[in-house]
C-alpha positions in Angstrom: 113.4 353.6 183.4 109.4 354.5 181.9 107.7 357.3 183.5 104.8 356.1 185.2 101.7 358.2 184.1 97.6 358.1 184.9 95.1 356.8 183.2 91.9 358.6 183.4 89.2 356.4 184.3 85.5 358.0 183.3 83.0 355.4 184.8 79.6 358.4 185.2 77.4 357.7 183.2 76.3 360.2 180.5 79.8 361.9 181.3 81.6 364.0 177.7 84.8 364.2 177.3 86.4 366.9 175.2 89.7 369.2 174.3 90.1 372.3 175.9 93.5 373.4 174.6 96.0 371.2 176.2 93.9 369.7 178.1 91.4 366.9 178.6 88.4 368.1 180.3 85.2 365.8 182.0 81.7 367.7 181.9 79.0 366.1 182.7 75.8 368.4 181.9 76.9 371.7 181.3 79.7 371.6 184.1 83.1 370.9 183.9 84.3 368.7 186.1 88.0 368.3 186.0 90.5 369.3 183.6 93.7 367.6 183.3 96.6 367.9 181.0 97.1 365.7 177.8 101.3 365.2 178.9 100.0 363.9 182.2 98.1 360.5 181.3 99.1 357.5 179.4 95.3 356.5 178.5 91.6 357.2 178.9 89.5 354.1 179.7 85.7 355.3 179.3 82.8 353.0 180.8 79.4 352.5 179.7 77.4 355.5 178.4 80.3 357.9 178.0 81.0 360.4 174.8 84.2 361.6 173.3 85.0 364.2 170.8 85.7 363.8 167.9 88.3 366.7 167.9 89.5 365.1 171.4 90.4 361.7 169.6 92.4 363.1 167.1 94.2 365.3 169.3 94.8 361.9 172.4 96.1 360.6 169.3 98.7 362.7 168.4 100.0 362.4 171.9 100.0 359.2 172.3 97.2 358.6 174.5 95.0 355.6 174.1 91.1 355.7 174.8 89.5 352.7 175.0 85.6 352.3 175.2 84.4 349.8 177.6 80.8 348.3 178.9 79.3 349.0 182.3 80.3 345.5 183.2 84.4 346.3 182.2 84.3 344.3 179.0 86.3 346.0 176.4 84.4 347.5 173.1 86.7 349.5 171.1 89.9 351.3 171.0 91.3 354.7 169.7 94.9 355.2 169.2 97.5 356.8 166.7 100.2 354.7 164.3 101.1 351.6 166.1 104.6 351.6 167.1 106.9 349.0 167.2 109.8 347.2 165.4 108.7 345.2 162.4 112.1 342.6 163.3 110.5 341.9 166.4 107.2 341.5 165.3 108.0 338.9 162.5 110.0 337.1 165.4 107.2 337.3 167.5 105.6 335.2 165.2 107.8 332.9 164.3 107.9 331.6 167.9 104.6 331.4 167.8 104.6 329.0 164.9 107.3 327.0 166.9 106.0 324.1 168.6 108.7 324.5 171.6 109.4 328.1 171.8 106.0 328.3 172.4 105.9 325.6 175.2 108.9 327.3 176.9 107.4 330.7 177.0 103.9 328.7 178.3 105.5 327.0 180.8 107.6 330.3 182.3 104.3 332.0 182.7 102.0 329.2 184.1 104.7 328.5 186.4 104.7 332.3 187.9 101.0 332.2 188.0 100.9 329.0 190.2 103.4 330.4 192.2 101.7 333.8 192.9 98.7 332.0 193.7 100.8 329.8 196.5 102.1 332.8 197.8 98.6 334.6 197.9 97.4 331.6 200.0 100.3 331.3 202.4 100.4 334.9 202.9 96.6 334.3 204.1 98.0 331.5 206.5 100.4 333.5 208.0 98.3 336.9 208.5 95.5 334.6 209.8 96.4 331.1 210.6 92.7 330.8 213.1 91.2 331.0 210.6 93.0 330.0 206.9 94.7 326.4 207.8 94.0 323.3 206.6 92.6 323.1 203.8 94.3 326.2 202.4 97.7 325.0 203.6 97.1 321.5 201.7 95.6 323.3 198.4 99.2 325.8 198.7 101.5 322.8 199.3 99.6 320.9 196.3 100.0 324.1 194.5 103.7 323.8 194.8 103.6 319.8 193.3 101.7 321.3 190.3 104.6 323.9 189.5 106.5 320.3 189.7 104.4 318.7 187.1 104.3 321.8 184.7 108.5 321.0 184.5 107.9 317.3 183.3 105.4 317.8 180.8 106.1 318.1 177.4 103.0 319.9 174.8 100.6 322.8 175.7 97.3 320.9 176.2 99.3 318.4 179.4 100.6 322.4 180.3 97.0 323.8 180.1 95.8 320.5 181.8 97.6 320.7 185.1 97.2 324.7 185.3 93.5 323.9 184.9 93.5 321.0 187.9 95.8 324.2 189.8 93.3 327.0 188.9 90.0 324.5 190.1 91.6 323.9 193.6 93.1 327.5 194.7 89.6 328.9 193.4 88.3 326.2 195.3 89.4 328.1 198.6 89.2 331.3 197.6 86.0 332.0 199.7 88.2 331.4 202.6 90.3 334.5 202.1 87.4 336.5 202.5 86.8 337.1 206.2 84.3 339.6 206.2 80.5 340.7 205.0 80.5 336.9 204.1 76.7 337.4 204.0 77.4 339.5 200.3 80.6 338.0 199.3 80.9 334.5 199.0 82.7 332.8 196.0 81.4 329.4 194.9 82.5 329.3 191.6 84.0 331.3 188.6 81.6 333.1 186.3 82.2 335.3 183.5 80.1 337.2 181.0 78.1 338.3 183.1 79.7 337.1 186.7 76.8 335.9 188.7 78.0 337.3 192.1 79.3 340.7 194.0 82.6 339.2 194.2 83.1 337.5 190.5 81.9 341.4 189.3 84.9 342.4 191.1 87.5 340.1 189.9 86.2 340.2 186.3 86.3 344.3 186.5 89.7 344.5 187.9 91.3 341.8 185.6 89.9 343.7 182.4 91.9 346.8 184.1 94.5 345.0 184.2 94.3 343.5 180.8 94.2 347.0 179.5 97.7 347.8 181.5 99.4 344.9 179.6 98.2 345.3 176.5 99.6 349.1 175.9 102.6 347.9 177.7 102.8 345.3 174.7 102.4 347.6 172.1 105.2 350.4 173.5 107.7 348.4 173.8 106.6 346.9 169.8 105.2 343.8 170.6 101.3 342.5 168.7 99.3 342.2 172.0 97.2 339.7 169.9 99.5 336.9 169.2 100.0 334.9 172.2 101.6 331.9 173.0 99.2 330.4 175.7 96.3 332.1 173.8 96.1 331.1 170.8 95.3 333.3 167.5 91.4 334.2 167.9 90.5 337.3 166.0 89.4 340.2 168.1 91.4 338.3 171.4 94.8 340.1 172.6 96.7 336.7 173.2 99.8 337.8 174.2 98.2 340.3 176.9 96.2 337.8 178.2 99.1 335.6 178.5 100.6 337.8 180.8 97.8 338.9 182.5 98.0 335.2 184.1 101.1 336.3 186.0 99.6 339.0 187.4 95.7 337.7 188.4 96.3 336.4 192.1 98.9 339.4 192.8 97.4 342.1 192.0 93.6 341.8 190.9 92.5 338.9 193.7 94.6 340.1 196.3 93.0 343.7 195.6 89.5 342.2 195.7 89.8 340.9 198.6 91.0 343.7 200.4 88.4 346.0 199.1 85.9 343.7 200.7 87.7 342.6 203.9 88.5 345.8 204.6 84.4 347.1 203.7 86.3 349.3 201.0 83.0 348.4 199.1 79.5 346.8 200.2 76.8 345.3 198.9 74.6 347.9 198.5 77.1 348.9 195.5 76.3 345.9 193.7 73.0 345.2 191.4 71.5 342.6 189.9 70.3 343.2 186.4 67.4 341.5 185.1 69.5 338.6 183.1 70.9 337.5 186.5 74.6 339.0 185.9 75.5 341.5 188.9 76.8 345.2 188.2 78.5 347.6 190.0 77.2 351.1 190.6 79.1 354.3 189.5 80.0 355.0 193.4 81.9 351.3 193.9 83.2 351.4 190.2 84.7 354.7 191.3 86.2 353.3 194.9 87.6 350.2 192.9 89.3 352.3 190.6 91.1 354.3 193.0 91.6 351.4 195.1 93.9 350.1 191.6 95.3 353.6 190.8 96.6 353.6 194.6 98.2 349.9 194.7 100.0 350.8 191.2 102.3 353.6 192.7 103.2 351.2 195.3 107.2 350.2 194.9 108.5 346.5 195.1 111.5 345.1 194.3 111.6 343.2 191.0 112.4 339.6 191.4 114.3 339.2 187.8 115.9 343.0 187.9 116.1 343.7 191.3 115.3 347.1 191.0 112.9 349.5 193.0 109.9 349.8 190.5 106.2 351.3 191.1 103.9 348.4 190.4 102.4 350.3 188.1 105.5 349.8 185.6 105.5 345.8 186.5 103.5 346.0 183.0 105.8 347.8 180.9 109.0 345.6 182.7 107.4 342.1 181.8 107.0 343.3 178.1 110.1 344.9 178.2 111.5 341.5 179.0 109.6 339.6 176.7 110.5 341.6 173.6 114.7 340.9 174.8 113.9 337.3 174.9 112.4 337.2 171.6 115.3 339.8 170.5 117.6 336.2 171.8 119.1 339.1 174.3 118.2 336.7 176.9 118.2 332.4 177.2 114.9 332.6 178.4 111.5 334.6 179.5 112.0 335.8 183.2 108.0 336.1 184.3 106.9 338.1 187.1 107.3 335.5 190.9 106.3 337.2 194.0 108.3 337.0 196.7 
């Protein structure tokens, strides 16, 4: 099994990362704040005004440590990495299947079944834990999501699949505000907004989705798949379609649950979110750091993988799903087993 390595997140504006021996050094001004041995890292993610030395970029490329640059909002800008590894035969088969209507439909149906199922499980667990405040409407939506899963199995086109998924997502987000049971004056959810997020909850969700997407993209590359060629998210220049496909399996289970926990437990506060002149909401450095630490801790937790029936850290789930996708594309599995949280 692949070893779970750390991701180094640099969110302090004006920070400079450089190479010192076999370590990555993080400097703020003239002071070195931290040194991390490169063999402990899987990737480095920089937010906003963070600089990296050419020597460090070359060093990390040689050691297989990718450096990603994001805006302060968490929008992907660029990535520095070494030569892309992978089996050309696997990628050719991935492309062939993406051009095959039946194969595309089969993979898309599996992924969207997992997405809606995981949304339903999030709602059901909230109803179980807070029956006094989360019954009624939320129960009805959870039941409706079960019906949507059944509808997915009967449609025979990608557009119809997306229509079922769109209705399910609308209903799920329609009760998402009920998941937030504290700090309601500052953290409320009306509708999904992106680029930029228009409220604190959407800001938190978008940031976490970006973090999960980054890890999934790296996992796809690690097993030899092309993260740009997906089955739900069709070809578009600069878009990691396959990584976005697999992200659908983890939105509710990982990102949504973590966002709600951070709010309900008071780990993030209204003072950590600032509205910009254009109307978008941005986290400050301390809040971003809190979210990143919580995300890293969540990745260390273990669960039993529903298909492999083996315990694994949450942070390895992305690699496992990418590996299972590769095995299916190679013909080693009869179908792609998506991650369905139980």
